[in-house]
KEDORO-297120 format. One record per residue (C-alpha): y, x, z; residue in three letters. Coordinates in steps of 0.05 Angstrom, whole numbers, plus 5000, padded with zeros to 4 digits. Example, Ala and Ser with C-alpha at 12.3 -4.5 7.8 and 13.67 -1.06 7.14 Angstrom:
<sites>
<Y 4910&X 5246&Z 5156&resn ALA> .
<Y 4979&X 5273&Z 5143&resn SER> .
</sites>
This chain:
<sites>
<Y 3114&X 1548&Z 3390&resn MET> .
<Y 3176&X 1516&Z 3360&resn MET> .
<Y 3210&X 1457&Z 3393&resn HIS> .
<Y 3271&X 1414&Z 3386&resn ASP> .
<Y 3333&X 1418&Z 3430&resn GLY> .
<Y 3361&X 1472&Z 3474&resn PRO> .
<Y 3318&X 1533&Z 3486&resn PHE> .
<Y 3298&X 1542&Z 3559&resn LEU> .
<Y 3348&X 1488&Z 3577&resn GLY> .
<Y 3406&X 1531&Z 3553&resn LEU> .
<Y 3454&X 1487&Z 3513&resn GLN> .
<Y 3468&X 1517&Z 3445&resn GLY> .
<Y 3411&X 1568&Z 3447&resn VAL> .
<Y 3355&X 1555&Z 3396&resn HIS> .
<Y 3288&X 1587&Z 3380&resn ARG> .
<Y 3278&X 1617&Z 3311&resn ALA> .
<Y 3224&X 1657&Z 3276&resn GLU> .
<Y 3243&X 1722&Z 3241&resn ILE> .
<Y 3210&X 1718&Z 3173&resn ILE> .
<Y 3240&X 1779&Z 3138&resn GLY> .
<Y 3290&X 1836&Z 3140&resn ILE> .
<Y 3338&X 1845&Z 3082&resn GLY> .
<Y 3360&X 1912&Z 3052&resn PRO> .
<Y 3425&X 1905&Z 3092&resn ASP> .
<Y 3383&X 1901&Z 3157&resn GLY> .
<Y 3399&X 1828&Z 3170&resn CYS> .
<Y 3343&X 1782&Z 3191&resn ALA> .
<Y 3320&X 1721&Z 3152&resn SER> .
<Y 3301&X 1667&Z 3201&resn ILE> .
<Y 3274&X 1596&Z 3204&resn ILE> .
<Y 3300&X 1551&Z 3260&resn ALA> .
<Y 3268&X 1482&Z 3250&resn PRO> .
<Y 3313&X 1447&Z 3301&resn ASP> .
<Y 3375&X 1471&Z 3263&resn LEU> .
<Y 3356&X 1474&Z 3189&resn TRP> .
<Y 3284&X 1449&Z 3183&resn GLY> .
<Y 3243&X 1499&Z 3142&resn GLU> .
<Y 3304&X 1527&Z 3106&resn THR> .
<Y 3309&X 1602&Z 3110&resn GLN> .
<Y 3377&X 1630&Z 3132&resn VAL> .
<Y 3405&X 1700&Z 3143&resn VAL> .
<Y 3426&X 1718&Z 3214&resn ALA> .
<Y 3465&X 1775&Z 3245&resn GLN> .
<Y 3438&X 1804&Z 3310&resn SER> .
<Y 3462&X 1832&Z 3376&resn LEU> .
<Y 3397&X 1869&Z 3383&resn VAL> .
<Y 3360&X 1916&Z 3337&resn SER> .
<Y 3314&X 1881&Z 3288&resn VAL> .
<Y 3269&X 1915&Z 3237&resn ASP> .
<Y 3206&X 1903&Z 3197&resn ARG> .
<Y 3167&X 1905&Z 3263&resn GLY> .
<Y 3207&X 1844&Z 3285&resn SER> .
<Y 3179&X 1800&Z 3229&resn VAL> .
<Y 3138&X 1744&Z 3259&resn GLY> .
<Y 3172&X 1750&Z 3326&resn ARG> .
<Y 3210&X 1693&Z 3359&resn GLN> .
<Y 3284&X 1701&Z 3374&resn ALA> .
<Y 3337&X 1665&Z 3415&resn ALA> .
<Y 3393&X 1644&Z 3368&resn VAL> .
<Y 3463&X 1614&Z 3375&resn VAL> .
<Y 3513&X 1592&Z 3323&resn LEU> .
<Y 3578&X 1631&Z 3319&resn MET> .
<Y 3628&X 1601&Z 3270&resn ASN> .
<Y 3569&X 1562&Z 3241&resn ASP> .
<Y 3531&X 1627&Z 3227&resn GLN> .
<Y 3466&X 1644&Z 3264&resn PRO> .
<Y 3469&X 1702&Z 3313&resn LEU> .
<Y 3406&X 1730&Z 3345&resn ILE> .
<Y 3417&X 1742&Z 3419&resn LEU> .
<Y 3350&X 1774&Z 3432&resn GLY> .
<Y 3276&X 1775&Z 3416&resn LEU> .
<Y 3228&X 1732&Z 3457&resn ILE> .
<Y 3181&X 1780&Z 3493&resn GLN> .
<Y 3107&X 1769&Z 3482&resn PRO> .
<Y 3066&X 1754&Z 3544&resn PRO> .
<Y 3044&X 1814&Z 3583&resn ALA> .
<Y 2971&X 1834&Z 3574&resn PRO> .
<Y 2925&X 1800&Z 3623&resn GLU> .
<Y 2908&X 1845&Z 3682&resn ILE> .
<Y 2857&X 1823&Z 3732&resn GLN> .
<Y 2841&X 1860&Z 3796&resn THR> .
<Y 2801&X 1841&Z 3857&resn ASP> .
<Y 2814&X 1905&Z 3896&resn GLY> .
<Y 2749&X 1936&Z 3871&resn GLU> .
<Y 2758&X 1934&Z 3796&resn ARG> .
<Y 2813&X 1928&Z 3744&resn LEU> .
<Y 2807&X 1891&Z 3678&resn VAL> .
<Y 2860&X 1902&Z 3625&resn LEU> .
<Y 2850&X 1857&Z 3565&resn GLU> .
<Y 2885&X 1850&Z 3498&resn ALA> .
<Y 2865&X 1813&Z 3435&resn ARG> .
<Y 2875&X 1869&Z 3384&resn ARG> .
<Y 2877&X 1937&Z 3417&resn GLU> .
<Y 2889&X 1976&Z 3481&resn VAL> .
<Y 2914&X 2048&Z 3485&resn THR> .
<Y 2920&X 2090&Z 3548&resn LEU> .
<Y 2964&X 2151&Z 3538&resn LYS> .
<Y 2984&X 2210&Z 3580&resn CYS> .
<Y 3016&X 2270&Z 3545&resn GLY> .
<Y 2968&X 2294&Z 3491&resn LYS> .
<Y 2910&X 2253&Z 3518&resn ALA> .
<Y 2892&X 2182&Z 3497&resn SER> .
<Y 2837&X 2130&Z 3498&resn ILE> .
<Y 2843&X 2077&Z 3444&resn HIS> .
<Y 2801&X 2013&Z 3442&resn LEU> .
<Y 2801&X 1963&Z 3384&resn THR> .
<Y 2775&X 1891&Z 3380&resn ALA> .
<Y 2723&X 1911&Z 3328&resn ASP> .
<Y 2689&X 1956&Z 3380&resn GLY> .
<Y 2717&X 2025&Z 3362&resn ARG> .
<Y 2732&X 2073&Z 3419&resn VAL> .
<Y 2771&X 2137&Z 3405&resn THR> .
<Y 2781&X 2190&Z 3459&resn ILE> .
<Y 2830&X 2246&Z 3443&resn ARG> .
<Y 2853&X 2305&Z 3483&resn GLY> .
<Y 2863&X 2380&Z 3481&resn THR> .
<Y 2798&X 2386&Z 3521&resn GLN> .
<Y 2743&X 2335&Z 3537&resn LEU> .
<Y 2698&X 2342&Z 3597&resn LEU> .
<Y 2638&X 2299&Z 3612&resn SER> .
<Y 2602&X 2309&Z 3679&resn ARG> .
<Y 2544&X 2272&Z 3709&resn SER> .
<Y 2502&X 2280&Z 3772&resn GLU> .
<Y 2448&X 2242&Z 3735&resn GLY> .
<Y 2429&X 2238&Z 3661&resn PRO> .
<Y 2488&X 2246&Z 3613&resn ASN> .
<Y 2465&X 2209&Z 3550&resn ARG> .
<Y 2496&X 2200&Z 3482&resn ILE> .
<Y 2468&X 2142&Z 3442&resn GLN> .
<Y 2485&X 2115&Z 3373&resn GLY> .
<Y 2455&X 2096&Z 3306&resn ALA> .
<Y 2469&X 2170&Z 3289&resn THR> .
<Y 2497&X 2225&Z 3332&resn VAL> .
<Y 2536&X 2280&Z 3298&resn GLN> .
<Y 2554&X 2345&Z 3335&resn LEU> .
<Y 2608&X 2387&Z 3302&resn ASN> .
</sites>
């Protein structure tokens, strides 16, 4: 969310959106409280790359030129626990990794489990269900 005036109450610090990265590695930004919707090129104290596009940044003016101080961190994923269960929720995807093992969940319902070995044990029925089940 963009707003007018000092960012987080810090005089001279403004919020900007990174909208592109030029061939020289400099970020193109929009800072509505400074220049409206005019796109300007900014230098940066922190690493910015194509993955930074769309991110919010804290910006100051140095000799009338924008300087990115840092990237605004997205909110941490929501974690709920009541002592008996843990819910980790994200809008797009969740990946749990440990060495060569991973479990990847996506918003469209895909679940991918990878590892050098997979073991499934059950004291009761161990069922595999799906529209089709393919083995090897």
